[in-house]
C-alpha positions as CSV (number, residue, x, y, z in Angstrom):
1,G,-3.0,26.3,25.1
2,K,-3.8,22.8,26.1
3,N,-3.4,21.5,22.5
4,S,-0.3,21.4,20.5
5,P,-0.8,22.1,16.7
6,Y,2.6,20.4,16.1
7,K,1.2,17.0,17.1
8,S,-2.5,17.2,16.1
9,L,-5.2,19.6,14.8
10,S,-8.0,17.3,15.9
11,V,-11.2,19.0,16.9
12,P,-14.8,17.9,17.4
13,L,-17.0,18.7,14.4
14,G,-20.3,16.9,15.1
15,L,-22.1,13.8,16.3
16,R,-22.7,10.5,14.6
17,G,-25.7,9.1,16.4
18,Q,-26.2,10.2,20.0
19,D,-22.8,9.7,21.7
20,D,-20.2,9.3,18.9
21,I,-18.3,12.6,18.5
22,V,-16.9,13.0,15.0
23,Y,-13.4,14.6,14.9
24,L,-11.6,16.2,12.0
25,N,-7.9,16.4,12.0
26,L,-6.3,18.3,9.1
27,H,-2.8,17.8,10.5
28,E,-0.5,16.4,7.7
29,K,0.1,13.3,9.7
30,A,-3.7,12.6,10.1
31,H,-6.5,13.3,7.6
32,G,-4.1,15.7,5.8
33,P,-3.9,19.4,5.2
34,H,-6.2,19.5,2.2
35,G,-9.9,19.0,1.9
36,L,-13.0,19.5,-0.2
37,V,-16.4,20.4,1.0
38,A,-19.0,19.6,-1.7
39,G,-22.7,19.6,-1.8
40,T,-25.8,21.0,-3.3
41,T,-27.2,24.5,-2.5
42,G,-28.5,24.5,1.1
43,S,-26.8,21.2,2.1
44,G,-24.7,22.8,4.8
45,K,-21.3,23.5,3.2
46,S,-20.9,26.9,4.8
47,E,-22.1,25.7,8.2
48,I,-19.6,22.8,8.4
49,I,-16.8,25.2,7.5
50,Q,-18.0,27.7,10.1
51,S,-18.2,25.0,12.7
52,Y,-14.7,23.8,11.9
53,I,-13.2,27.3,12.2
54,L,-15.0,27.9,15.5
55,S,-13.9,24.5,16.8
56,L,-10.3,25.2,16.0
57,A,-10.6,28.6,17.6
58,V,-12.0,27.2,20.8
59,N,-9.4,24.4,21.0
60,F,-6.2,26.3,20.0
61,H,-4.6,29.6,20.9
62,P,-4.4,32.3,18.3
63,H,-0.6,32.0,18.3
64,D,-1.0,28.4,17.3
65,V,-3.8,28.5,14.7
66,A,-4.7,31.5,12.5
67,F,-7.0,32.0,9.6
68,L,-6.9,33.9,6.4
69,L,-10.4,33.6,5.0
70,I,-10.9,33.7,1.3
71,D,-14.6,34.3,0.7
72,Y,-15.7,34.6,-2.9
73,K,-19.4,34.7,-2.1
74,G,-19.5,38.4,-1.3
75,G,-17.8,38.4,2.1
76,G,-20.7,37.2,4.2
77,M,-18.8,34.4,5.9
78,A,-15.7,36.5,6.5
79,N,-17.8,39.1,8.4
80,L,-18.9,36.4,10.8
81,F,-15.4,36.0,12.1
82,K,-14.2,39.7,12.1
83,D,-13.8,39.8,15.9
84,L,-12.1,36.4,16.2
85,P,-8.6,36.9,17.5
86,H,-7.4,34.0,15.2
87,L,-8.4,36.0,12.1
88,L,-5.3,37.3,10.1
89,G,-7.5,38.9,7.4
90,T,-10.0,38.3,4.7
91,I,-10.0,38.3,0.9
92,T,-13.3,38.6,-0.9
93,N,-14.3,38.9,-4.6
94,L,-15.3,42.5,-3.7
95,D,-11.7,43.5,-3.1
96,G,-10.7,43.7,-6.8
97,A,-7.0,44.1,-7.4
98,Q,-6.2,43.7,-3.7
99,S,-7.5,40.1,-4.0
100,M,-4.8,39.2,-6.6
101,R,-2.0,40.9,-4.6
102,A,-3.0,39.0,-1.5
103,L,-3.0,35.7,-3.4
104,V,0.5,36.5,-4.8
105,S,1.7,37.2,-1.2
106,I,0.2,33.9,0.1
107,N,2.0,32.0,-2.7
108,A,5.3,33.7,-1.8
109,E,4.8,32.8,1.9
110,L,4.0,29.1,1.0
111,K,7.2,28.9,-1.1
112,R,9.2,30.5,1.8
113,R,7.9,28.0,4.2
114,Q,8.6,25.1,1.8
115,R,12.3,26.2,1.6
116,L,12.4,26.7,5.4
117,F,11.1,23.3,6.2
118,A,12.6,21.3,3.3
């Protein structure tokens, strides 16, 4: 793809005013790899997350950016992205014991990567 995730994960997320594009870059050398989306019911939390996922998908190849969606609101958001080539899988609160096994696997992968890149 035209963008390198090793340098930046900057993608357009919205507009501030008419012409000022707002970018979000969760690369560890920019805004950072962690974030929090908070707001009251109906304030657009799910929409901003969906917009960010789609913006990443449009701007990066599936080999460079992939998603594992954890959706504990019944799986509705995860279903929106079921055909996206960037989607590795989904975990929902409807999955029961599979949900815990998946989280254990994710934790093991994070530890493996920390050792690999330490």
